[in-house]
C-alpha positions as CSV (number, residue, x, y, z in Angstrom):
1,M,98.3,108.1,132.9
2,T,100.7,110.9,133.6
3,T,100.3,114.2,135.2
4,V,102.2,117.4,134.5
5,R,103.0,120.4,136.5
6,L,103.5,123.5,134.6
7,D,104.7,126.8,135.6
8,T,102.3,129.9,134.9
9,E,103.8,130.6,131.9
10,L,103.9,127.2,130.5
11,E,100.3,126.7,131.7
12,T,99.1,130.0,129.8
13,T,100.8,129.1,126.2
14,L,99.8,125.8,127.1
15,E,96.3,126.9,127.2
16,R,96.9,129.6,123.7
17,L,98.0,126.8,121.8
18,A,95.1,124.7,122.7
19,R,92.8,127.5,121.7
20,Q,94.7,128.2,118.6
21,R,94.8,125.0,117.4
22,G,90.8,124.0,118.5
23,Q,92.6,121.0,120.7
24,T,92.7,119.8,123.7
25,K,95.5,120.6,126.2
26,S,96.1,117.0,126.2
27,D,96.6,117.0,122.4
28,V,98.7,119.9,122.5
29,I,101.3,117.6,125.0
30,R,100.9,114.8,123.0
31,D,101.4,116.5,119.8
32,A,104.7,117.9,121.4
33,I,105.7,114.5,122.5
34,E,105.4,113.0,119.1
35,H,107.1,115.9,117.5
36,L,110.6,115.8,119.8
37,A,110.5,111.8,119.5
38,R,110.6,112.5,115.4
39,E,113.2,115.2,115.7
40,Q,115.7,113.2,118.5
41,K,114.8,110.3,115.6
42,T,116.3,112.1,112.4
43,S,119.1,114.0,114.7
44,G,120.3,110.6,115.3
45,A,120.4,110.3,111.6
46,T,123.8,109.7,109.3
47,A,125.0,112.6,107.3
48,L,123.8,109.9,104.2
49,E,120.2,109.2,105.9
50,R,119.7,112.6,106.3
51,L,120.9,113.7,102.6
52,R,119.4,110.3,100.9
53,P,116.5,112.0,99.7
54,F,118.6,114.5,97.6
55,I,121.2,112.2,96.3
56,G,120.4,111.6,92.6
57,I,118.2,114.4,92.0
58,A,119.8,117.0,90.0
59,D,121.4,116.7,86.7
60,S,124.5,118.6,85.4
61,G,123.5,118.5,82.1
62,G,126.0,115.8,80.8
63,R,129.0,117.7,81.8
64,E,130.4,115.3,84.6
65,L,131.2,117.5,87.0
66,S,132.2,115.1,89.6
67,R,135.4,113.8,87.2
68,Q,139.1,115.1,87.7
69,T,138.0,117.5,90.3
70,G,141.7,117.7,92.3
71,R,143.0,118.8,88.2
72,R,140.3,121.1,87.7
73,F,140.5,122.9,91.4
74,R,144.8,122.9,90.7
75,E,143.9,124.6,87.7
76,M,141.6,126.9,89.4
77,L,144.2,128.0,92.1
78,E,147.1,128.4,89.6
79,M,144.5,130.8,87.5
80,G,143.9,132.8,90.7
81,S,140.1,132.3,90.8
82,V,140.4,130.7,94.1
83,T,142.0,132.3,97.3
84,L,142.9,130.2,100.1
85,L,143.1,131.7,103.7
86,P,145.9,132.3,105.6
């Protein structure tokens, strides 16, 4: 068992959350700890791990947009459709 000491403002917030959610104060505290633990686990993930669910879900319509991007970018620069910042 753990005891948590809260200042008046946090105690009032906890009571309000428990009342709004129809939970005990202990349930609200447990939910908050679980949420923080999940958030921390996610924040430690690599960019690839965070983006993995989205990789490959879009279709370019057969336009092969990822091919020859360097050439296309150079052409855009030459045409003036891209402005480089100083």
